[in-house]
Backbone bond lengths (Angstrom), bond angles and torsions (degrees), N, CA, C in turn:
res aa  C-N    CA-C-N  psi(-1)  N-CA   C-N-CA  omega(-1)  CA-C   N-CA-C  phi
1 M - - - 1.447 - - 1.524 108.40 -
2 L 1.306 117.51 124.90 1.451 123.45 -175.08 1.517 112.37 -61.28
3 Y 1.314 118.23 -39.00 1.455 120.39 -174.69 1.521 113.19 -71.56
4 S 1.327 117.90 -16.66 1.462 118.55 176.15 1.531 111.02 -75.75
5 K 1.329 117.01 -22.47 1.463 120.67 -179.13 1.517 112.54 -96.92
6 F 1.302 117.10 -32.46 1.457 120.97 -173.96 1.520 110.25 -131.56
7 H 1.291 115.31 150.69 1.452 122.38 170.75 1.520 106.09 -116.50
8 V 1.319 116.29 131.49 1.453 120.45 -177.91 1.517 108.71 -106.22
9 F 1.320 115.45 131.61 1.454 121.70 179.60 1.519 108.43 -123.24
10 F 1.299 116.07 147.43 1.452 120.90 173.30 1.518 107.55 -115.48
11 L 1.302 115.68 122.52 1.455 121.80 179.11 1.516 108.32 -111.31
12 S 1.286 115.97 142.71 1.451 120.69 179.06 1.518 108.94 -97.99
13 Q 1.336 115.56 127.57 1.464 120.81 178.14 1.525 108.26 -131.03
14 G 1.297 115.66 105.11 1.458 119.50 176.13 1.513 114.20 57.41
15 G 1.306 118.58 40.96 1.454 122.17 177.33 1.516 115.09 91.97
16 S 1.320 118.66 -11.14 1.461 120.41 178.29 1.524 109.55 -114.65
17 S 1.319 115.61 148.22 1.460 120.68 -179.91 1.517 109.85 -93.85
18 V 1.318 116.14 142.04 1.455 122.61 178.29 1.517 107.65 -122.00
19 M 1.336 117.19 128.24 1.450 120.73 178.76 1.521 109.17 -87.16
20 V 1.308 116.10 128.80 1.458 122.20 -179.80 1.521 107.14 -124.77
21 T 1.334 116.67 131.93 1.456 119.73 176.81 1.521 108.87 -107.62
22 A 1.303 115.07 137.47 1.460 120.83 177.16 1.526 107.66 -105.16
23 L 1.301 116.99 128.48 1.458 121.86 -179.37 1.520 110.39 -81.39
24 D 1.329 115.72 151.11 1.457 118.13 170.85 1.529 107.55 -71.46
25 L 1.310 117.52 166.89 1.462 122.05 -173.00 1.522 112.37 -57.98
26 Q 1.328 117.09 -44.04 1.467 120.42 -178.27 1.534 110.64 -63.62
27 S 1.311 117.49 -42.57 1.469 121.13 178.26 1.523 111.00 -65.93
28 F 1.319 116.48 -38.81 1.464 121.65 178.64 1.531 110.44 -61.72
29 I 1.324 116.12 -44.49 1.471 121.01 -179.76 1.525 110.59 -66.23
30 L 1.340 117.47 -42.32 1.467 120.00 178.14 1.521 110.82 -62.93
31 R 1.314 116.72 -41.76 1.469 120.64 178.88 1.528 109.85 -60.87
32 A 1.322 117.04 -42.94 1.464 121.20 178.61 1.529 110.50 -62.36
33 R 1.332 117.35 -39.73 1.465 120.48 179.09 1.522 111.58 -66.47
34 V 1.341 116.90 -38.05 1.467 121.26 178.29 1.532 109.92 -65.00
35 L 1.327 116.61 -45.74 1.459 120.08 179.47 1.532 111.41 -63.28
36 K 1.321 116.58 -38.96 1.467 120.26 177.46 1.532 110.59 -63.45
37 L 1.325 116.27 -42.45 1.460 121.37 177.66 1.528 110.42 -59.92
38 Y 1.322 116.66 -44.06 1.468 121.33 179.44 1.526 110.86 -61.73
39 R 1.321 116.74 -45.67 1.475 120.50 179.42 1.528 110.87 -63.73
40 Q 1.336 116.94 -40.82 1.471 120.14 178.34 1.518 110.53 -62.17
41 G 1.324 116.10 -42.87 1.458 120.36 179.65 1.517 112.10 -61.34
42 L 1.331 116.07 -44.68 1.467 119.65 179.09 1.523 111.57 -66.66
43 K 1.317 116.64 -36.84 1.463 120.51 179.24 1.531 110.75 -64.27
44 I 1.306 116.63 -43.43 1.469 120.36 179.42 1.526 109.92 -70.42
45 A 1.331 117.42 -37.59 1.471 120.60 178.19 1.520 110.89 -61.47
46 H 1.309 117.36 -30.14 1.466 121.07 179.31 1.530 111.56 -65.31
47 R 1.323 116.94 -22.49 1.472 121.21 177.49 1.522 112.63 -79.69
48 A 1.324 117.31 -13.18 1.466 121.05 -177.97 1.523 110.11 -67.78
49 P 1.332 117.15 159.47 1.472 120.13 176.97 1.534 109.83 -56.67
50 P 1.326 116.72 144.72 1.473 120.64 -175.75 1.529 114.69 -53.50
51 H 1.330 117.48 -36.32 1.462 119.81 -176.96 1.534 112.98 -69.52
52 S 1.328 118.40 -20.20 1.467 120.37 -179.87 1.528 113.02 -112.74
53 R 1.306 117.51 -4.86 1.468 122.54 -175.52 1.529 112.38 -60.37
54 G 1.320 116.84 -48.76 1.467 120.86 -178.12 1.513 112.42 -61.67
55 E 1.321 115.90 -43.79 1.460 120.53 179.61 1.530 111.20 -64.46
56 L 1.306 116.59 -38.78 1.465 121.45 179.09 1.525 110.82 -66.11
57 K 1.327 116.91 -44.99 1.464 120.72 178.27 1.523 110.65 -62.70
58 Q 1.336 116.93 -40.67 1.466 120.70 178.25 1.527 110.70 -64.10
59 S 1.313 117.07 -39.12 1.459 121.41 178.62 1.536 111.16 -63.59
60 I 1.329 115.96 -41.55 1.467 120.46 178.11 1.527 110.02 -63.40
61 R 1.323 115.54 -44.62 1.474 120.18 179.76 1.527 111.11 -62.06
62 Q 1.333 117.24 -44.46 1.466 120.97 179.97 1.526 111.26 -61.66
63 E 1.311 116.38 -40.56 1.468 120.66 179.33 1.531 110.50 -63.12
64 M 1.321 116.60 -41.59 1.463 120.57 179.00 1.527 110.54 -66.99
65 E 1.329 117.22 -43.38 1.462 120.70 179.98 1.523 111.69 -65.58
66 K 1.333 116.36 -36.04 1.467 120.88 -179.49 1.525 111.23 -59.37
67 N 1.311 116.23 -34.74 1.467 120.73 -176.75 1.525 113.47 -105.33
68 S 1.325 117.49 11.52 1.468 120.51 -174.70 1.523 113.76 -67.37
69 E 1.310 118.08 -23.64 1.469 120.93 -178.17 1.534 112.70 -90.78
70 C 1.303 117.68 -0.13 1.463 121.46 -178.64 1.533 109.90 -66.74
71 K 1.314 116.66 129.05 1.466 122.03 179.57 1.538 112.02 -113.07
72 D 1.324 116.71 -10.07 1.464 122.01 -178.48 1.534 109.08 -75.88
73 K 1.319 116.57 111.43 1.472 120.84 -174.79 1.522 112.26 -62.42
74 Q 1.318 117.15 -35.97 1.464 120.01 179.18 1.533 110.23 -65.48
75 K 1.337 116.16 -42.08 1.462 119.74 178.79 1.529 110.21 -67.12
76 I 1.329 117.58 -37.77 1.461 120.82 178.26 1.525 109.85 -61.53
77 R 1.334 117.01 -43.49 1.473 120.47 177.44 1.523 110.80 -60.14
78 Y 1.335 116.33 -42.18 1.459 121.43 178.69 1.531 110.10 -62.30
79 L 1.345 116.62 -45.99 1.460 120.88 -179.55 1.525 111.17 -63.19
80 I 1.323 116.98 -37.43 1.467 120.35 176.87 1.525 110.16 -62.87
81 S 1.331 117.02 -45.79 1.470 119.12 -179.29 1.531 111.03 -65.01
82 E 1.331 117.12 -38.13 1.462 120.45 176.36 1.530 110.37 -64.57
83 G 1.323 116.38 -43.19 1.461 120.73 178.97 1.511 112.07 -62.35
84 L 1.323 116.75 -42.30 1.467 120.63 178.26 1.524 111.26 -61.51
85 E 1.323 115.71 -40.33 1.465 120.12 178.96 1.527 110.70 -65.37
86 R 1.327 116.84 -42.17 1.463 120.34 179.62 1.529 111.25 -66.33
87 I 1.326 116.68 -38.62 1.465 120.42 177.74 1.526 110.09 -65.41
88 K 1.320 116.53 -40.79 1.466 120.52 178.28 1.530 110.41 -60.78
89 Q 1.334 116.45 -43.95 1.458 120.62 179.36 1.526 111.09 -63.86
90 L 1.334 116.70 -42.48 1.458 120.71 178.37 1.523 110.62 -62.81
91 D 1.333 116.53 -43.61 1.451 121.23 178.84 1.534 111.13 -60.10
92 E 1.315 116.57 -45.00 1.472 120.69 179.63 1.529 110.82 -64.53
93 M 1.337 116.47 -40.40 1.475 120.40 179.74 1.533 110.37 -63.83
94 L 1.332 116.71 -42.35 1.464 120.17 179.18 1.529 110.74 -66.80
95 D 1.339 116.83 -36.66 1.464 120.40 176.15 1.530 110.91 -61.77
96 M 1.320 116.31 -43.86 1.471 120.30 -179.38 1.523 111.26 -64.66
97 Q 1.333 116.63 -31.44 1.457 120.46 179.60 1.538 111.99 -84.27
98 G 1.319 116.21 -4.87 1.452 120.30 178.23 1.516 114.78 82.21
99 H 1.331 116.90 26.78 1.479 120.38 179.78 1.500 110.95 -105.44
């Protein structure tokens, strides 16, 4: 049931209504973890050599966009753990290269 997961609010702004959805606590926490993962990935990508930095950032963005419609919380947790592992590997590789 959709209403058990989300609460929908309508706010009036200058004569027009805006629909706002409020996430349940678990969804809110998962969203925060996904955003943190994205920021970590971009931060580590910034350490990459300049010639590959843009491509790496684009790859991270594409990966996030590819999974942006996922609503399955278990799959989201799995994707977060996979992302963390990939970021760790990238960080270690950049450390070994002296970046």
